[in-house]
N, C-alpha and C positions, 0 to 999 in steps of 0.2 A: 458508561463512561466513554467520553470522546477523546480521540487521539489524533493529532496532526502528525503525519508521517511524510517525510521526504525520502524517496528512493532514487538513488543514482545507480544505474546499471552499467557494468563494465564486463561484458562477455568477451573472453579472449578471442582475438582475431584469428588465431590458429585452431580454434575449436572446429571440429568436423562440421560441415555445412548441414548434414542431415541431423546431427545431434542438436545443433543450434536451432534448426527449424522445429524440431520436436519440443525443445525447451520453451520456445516462444509460444507454440500452440498450446501446450499444457498450462503455461502461465496465463494466457488469455482465458482459457476455460476456467481456471481457478478464480480469476478476477471476476468473471461474469457470474460464477456461482455465488461468490461472496456478496456481490452487488444485489443479485436477486434475493438473497437471504436478508438483505437490509443491514449487513455488517459493514460493507465497504460503501459508505454513504456518499462520498464524493471522490472523483478521480479526475485530476487535471494533468495535462502534459506540460512540461517546462519547455518552452520554445527553444529550439536549437540544441537540445540536449537529450540524451537517452535517460530521462528522469521524469518523475511525476511527484505531484503533491497530492496527498490523499487525506481523507478524514474517515476514521473507523469508529463505529459504535459497538463496543464490546463490554463485557461485564467488569473486567479488571485488567491490570497490567499483565497478569499471567496469561490471560486469553490473548492479549495483544501480542505478546512474545511468541506464543505457540502458533498463532496465525501467521506471523511473519516467517517463522521457520518452516511453515507448510508451503510457502511459495516456491515453485520450481526454480525460479531465478535467484532465490535468496543467496545461494553461495557466491553469486556474482554481484551482489548489491552492497552499497554503503548506505546505511539507513540511519536517519535521525528521527527520533520519536519524542513528541512533546504531549504531555497530558493537558487536556483543556477543561475549563470550567466556565460557567456562564459569568459574563461580566455584569456587574450591578447596573451599569448604564445602558445595557442592551435593551432594545425595545421589548424583547421577550421577557425580560426581568421586571418590567413595569406592570404591576398588578394592582 
């Protein structure tokens, strides 16, 4: 099941610099892990913002929910999730 996810990150400015650096490093490691596993299939930066647009390929909504909660920066994110399905006019749907 595919999900389109927008993540807007707002880490508090007064967060200790070392804590912030550790959070960012562990977030990057988790994102790379999920990409290598084929779960986080697309990751794009939103220009001029601390945000991304991503596509995830997971079994169901519960897995998507659990995955998001596993992200180290999740407590500092505003997340919008949209389930996707193939459009009948998509080239891939023409058989």
